[in-house]
N, C-alpha and C positions, 0 to 999 in steps of 0.2 A: 502246259504245266497241270499237274494233276493235284487235286486237294484230297488228302488223306486224314482220316480221324485216327489218330494214334491209339484210342482206346479200343476201337472196333477192329481195324485192319492194320496191325503193326507191320513194318516193312520186314521181308523175310531175308533178303541178301544184304541187309545193312546192320551195322551194330545198333544196340538198344539205345545208346546215348548220342549216336550220330545220325541225322536224317538222311534219306537217300537224295542223290542230286534231283532237282527239279521238283521237290515236294514242298508243300507249305504246311507248316505245323498248326494245327487248330487245338487249342486247349480245351479240355473236356469241361463242360458246364458244371458249376457247383450249384446245387439246390439253394434256393433262396432261404429256406428255412435253416440249413446248415450254416450259411454265411452269417445269418443273423444271430446264430448261437455262438459262433466264433467270435464275432465283433459286435458286442452289445452297445447300443447307442444310448447310453444313460449319461446325461450332463452331470458335472460335479457342482454342488452347491458351493458358491463362493463365501457367502455370508449367511448370518442366521445360525441359530442354536438347533441341534438335534439331540434326541435322547441318548444315542450312543456317544456324542461329543461331550454332553454334560456328565454322563457317567465316567467317560476317560478322564476328563478334567478333575473331577472330584476324587476319583481313585488315585490319580497322579498326586494331587495335593497331599492326600492322607499318606500315600506311601513315601513322598519326599519328607514329610514331618517325621514319620517314623524313622527314616534312614538317618536323619539328623540326630534324633534322640539317641539311637543305637551308637552312632559314631562318638557323640560327645558325652554319653553316660556309661556305656559299657565297653565298646571295642577299642576306642582310641583315646589317647589323653589330651583331647581338645578342649578348650574352654573359650568362653567369650560370647556375648550375645551376637556381636556383629557376624563372627564366623559361623555361628549356629544358623542365622537367617540365610547367609550366603550359601551355605551347604544345603540346606533345606530346599532354597530356591533351584540350584543347580540340579539336584536329585530330582525334583519336581519336573524340570524341563526334560531330563533325560528319559524319566519314566513315561511322560506324556507323549514323547516322541515315539516310543516303542509302541505304546498302546494304540496311537493314531495309525502307525505303519502296519498293524494287523488288519486294517479295513481299507485304507487308502494307499495311493502311490506316494513316490518320494515327493513330488511336486506339492501334493496336498499336505504332507508332514511338514515340508519347509514353510509353506503358507501359515499353518497353525501354530507353529512354534514361533515365527517371527511376529504373528499376531498377538501372541501372549507377551513377547518381549516388548513390544510397543506399548501395549496397554499397561504393562508395568511401569515403564518409563514415564508415561503420562501420568499415572496415578502417583508416582514419587514426587513428580514436580508439583502437582496440585496439593499434595500433602505438605511439601515443605513451604509453599506460599501459604496455605491455610495455618500452619503452625506459626509463621512469622506474623501474619496479620493478628491471628487470635491471641498470641502471647502479648503483643503490643497493645492491643485494646484492653486485654484483662488487666495488665499492670497499670494502665492509665485510666481504669474506670473510677478511681477515686476523685480525679480532677476533671474528667469530662463533664459529670452532671452539673457543675456550677457555672451559672452564666457569666459571672465575673472573669472567669478562665478565658473567654473570648472577647471581652470587652475592655479589660484594664491591662496596664502594663505593670512592670515590676519595679517602678520607680519609688512606690511608697511601700512596697512589701519586702521582707527580708526572709531569710532562711528559716527562721523560727515562726514565722506567721503561718496561720493555718491556711487551708485551701480556699477559704472565702474571702481571702485578700489576694490581690495581684493576679496577673494573667499573661497571655502571650500575644495580645492585640500587636504590639511593636514589632514582634518577629513575624507575624503573619502579613502585616503591611510591608515589611522590608523585603520578605520573600516575593511578594507580588511585584513590587517596584523593581527589584534586581532582575527577575525572571522576564519582565516586560522590556526592560533595556536590552537583555541578552537576544530576545526573540527579535527585536527590531533590527537588531545588527545582524543576527544570524540567518534569518529567513530570507532576505534578499540575496545576501552574499553566497548562501549555500545554494539556492536554487539557480542563481546565475552561473555559478561555477559548475554544476552539475550539467546545465544546458551546454555550457562551453565544451565540456569533456564528451558529450554525446552527439550533439548536433553541429558544432562548429568544428572541432577536431583540428585545432591549429598545430602550430609547430611545437608548441610548449604543453601539449595535452598529456603526453606521456610524463613529462617532469612534474606537472601539477597533480597528476594522479598518484605518483610515487610519493610527493610530500603529503598529500591528504592521507594516504595509508599509514605513513610513518606518525603523523600527528594523532591518529586514532588511538595509538597506545601511549600518548604523552602522560606522564604523571600529573596530576592536578596541582600539586605543590609547585611544579616548575611553571605552570601558567600564571599561578599567583605571584611567584617571584619575578617573572618577567613584568607583570603590570605594576608590582610594587617598585621595581628598580626604574622603570621608564616614567611611570605616571607620578609616583610619589617622591622618589628620590632624585630622578632626573628633571622633572618639571616643577617639583616643589609643591605639587598638590596635596591636600589633606585626605586622609582615609575618608571614603564616602560610599554611598550606595552605587554611584556611577562608576567608580573604580573597581568594585565588585562585579558590576554588570559586564565590564569589559573582560574581567577574568573569566567569567562564567561563559561568555560568548567565545573565548578561545577554546574552552572544552567542548562547547556545542557544535562549533563550526565543522570540525572533521566528520562528526557523526552524521549530521545533516547532509553534507555533501556526499559521503559514502553511501548512505541509504538512498538518497535521491538518485544517484548515479545507477545504482543497481535496478531502480524502479523504471528509470527512463529507458533502460535497455530492452526492458519488456514490452514496450510500445511496438506494435507491428509496424515493419517498414513499409507495408503496402499503403497504410494511411499517409505516411508522409509523401510517399511516391504520388499517390492520387492527388493530394492537395497541390503538389508542385506541377502535376500534369495539367491542372486546371488553371495554372498561371499565377498561383499565390507565391509571393516572396518567402523567404525563409523565416523572417521574423513573424510573419502572420501565421505560417504553419506551425511553428512552435507555440504561439499564443493561443490559437484557436483549435488546434488538433492535438499536439503532444501533451501540453500541460493539462487540459480537460480530461484526456484519456488516463493520465496517470495521477488524477487529483487524490484518489483515496489512497494510493501508495506514498504520494508525497506528504499527505497529512500523517501517515504512519512514521515517516522519517522525521517529521517535526516532533512528533510525540516521543521518539526515542531520543532526540536531542535534548528535549525538555527534561525527560526523566533522568538524563544524565546530568544536566546543569542545576536542577532545582535541589538535588541532594549533596551538592558539593559543600565541603566544610573548610578545608584548608585554604583555598583561594579567598573565601570571604574572610577568614580569620586574619589574613595578611593585608588585605586590601580595604575591607569595611570596618574594622575595629569591633568594638563591643560597646553596647549601652543598654541601660535598663529603661530608658525613656522612649517615648514615641516620637519618631522622627520621620516626617513625610517628604522632606526635602532630600533628594539623592546627591545633590551637588554639594552639600555642606554638612560636616558633622558626621559622626560614626552611625552605622546602621547595622542592626542585627537581623539574622534570617532564621528560619526554623531549624535547619540542622546545626547551625551554631549555638542556638538556645538549647537544644537537646544535649549538645555537647557540654555545655557549662551546667546544666541542670543535673545531670547524672553524675557529675563529679563531686557533687555535694554528699556528705554523709547524712543528711537529714531525709527522713522518708518522705516529707512533703515535697521537696524539691526533686527527689527521684520520681515521684507521682507526676509532678509538672513535666519532667523530661519525657516520660512515656506517653503523657498526653499530647505533648507537642509532637511527637513521632507519629501518633495516631491521626492527628490533624494534617500532618505533612502527607501521609497516605491518602487521606480523603481529598486533599487539594490536588494531588496528582490524578486521582480518579476523575474529579471534576474536569480537569484540563483535558483528559483523554476523551471524555464524553463530548466536550465542546469541539475538539478537533475532529471527531468522528461526524458530528453534525456538520461541521464546515466542509469536510472532506466528502460527504456524501456516500452514495453506493459506488459499487465497482463499474467498470466500463460497460456500457450498454443497458445499465439499470437506472430508472429515473423514479423519483418520487412524483407526487401529484403536482407539486408546485413547478418542477422542472418540466414535466410533461405539458402542462398549460402554457409555460413560457415557450416551449418549442412549438406548440400548436399555433400561439399567436405569431411567432416569427414566420412560420410556414404560411399562413394566411397573408402576411404583408408581402412575403416573397411572391406569392400567387397573384395578387393584386398588382405588384410592379411588373411581373412578367405579361400580365394581360395588357397593361398600359403600353408596354414596349411593342407588342404585336398588334395593336389597334391600327387598321388602316388609316392613313391621313394623307395630306398632300405630298406626293412624290417630287423627286428632283428632275424627272424626265416627262412631265407632262406636256402635252402639246400646247405650244403658244398660241396666243389670240391672233386670228387671221386679219389681214388688213381691212377686209370688208367689214368686220365688226368694228373695227376703230372708225371707219367711215359713217356707219350708222350711229355711232354714239356722239361723234363730234357735232353733227348739226343740233342735236338735241341739248348738248351742252352750250353751244353757241346761241341757241334759240333762248335757252334759259337765261343767258347772261346778256342777251341783246346785241351780241356781236355778229357782224357779217363779214364775209371775205370770200376770195375765190377758193374753190375746191379743186384738188388735183383731179385730173381726167381719169375715168375708170379704164382698166385694162381693156383690150381688144375683145376677149372672150368672156368678160365678166360684166355683170349689171350689178344693180344696187343689191339684188337678192342672190347673186351667185353667177356661175358660168352658164352661158346660153348653149341651146343645142345646135344652132346655126353657126355659119362663119360670117354672116353679114352683121353690120354695126346696128 
């Protein structure tokens, strides 16, 4: 076989595109400088701002605004503020994609455009939340500075009384009692059901998951009617905070189960497999491995359920009744919550009552924020992250385990140690007998043994 360089010695008796039989083609070497010039090795920046990127963003924003002004003012018979902003935004996206495509490839263009879209969505959500919180706090600014607003009830105050009389202490206490009852019922049942759906997976797991997903969209008035029909009409009980806690727990339970189910699915299967491989039973694996790993996510699930239940109005209206006095007993007498107090306050035409309603709404949002912070503290950090207290606790547990393992591996009396020889027994018995003053015949010694052990000879 011959090796021919096509660039120096092309074959004469063969076509240009077909090599001669028995020849091996060797590609002509490309200079390193030419290869580097053809394929530049320049990594693309994923994040950060560049001068050209900022100029493209500002130019696209100005061009989109001008396009919307031309369409709504000169060229087309468009009108409306919402349509103006939508047109300006879509024009901005199109122009920004074109300007970015002049310098980057298609992948970079898609990345830049989707980044702008996601930033816009996040900004709109934050703006909506800020508007709701700010508007509520601004409208309730007249009632919030008064101390009696947090320490008094409305039993001795009327609609025409100024804000220096009356308060929402009865509604705040009622909300805390109702949500405590609901959490006491919901958290154990919700977590147990989520563990059943993920770790046990029995015969009815699919049926239970379907029911839970269907109950997630259950209207709150239906839950209130069910508790009202069973607890008040059927059993003859009176309207109370306990009945309202039952109704709120019906609303919270599917939220907690669904969110906990999703969180427990994220626990790596290798952790449970390792625990079971070490011989741990299923309940110990769930208690010591699965639940601690998903603790922060489970706390979030409880927060979601609490946020859903603490703002319910219609179940409380049907099951708890309404009162203007402070009632700390959830088993007897009507009880009011903050959402129900807001509903009754804002119905009044008096400005002072409306101010009390917005002040109650601001207190309700602050209460949800406090509960969120408490749940975050209880939930701790994510898997693999420990605070100082948890690290110290783990260190102490490791030291105890090390001491226990050291005690287990300490050499001690074994089961198969050599037994004492008969000669040793013979030497000990006379001493014991001498000490006790007892005498008696001694058994004869073996032929080849003396008092001190075997002899070297065969003679006695």
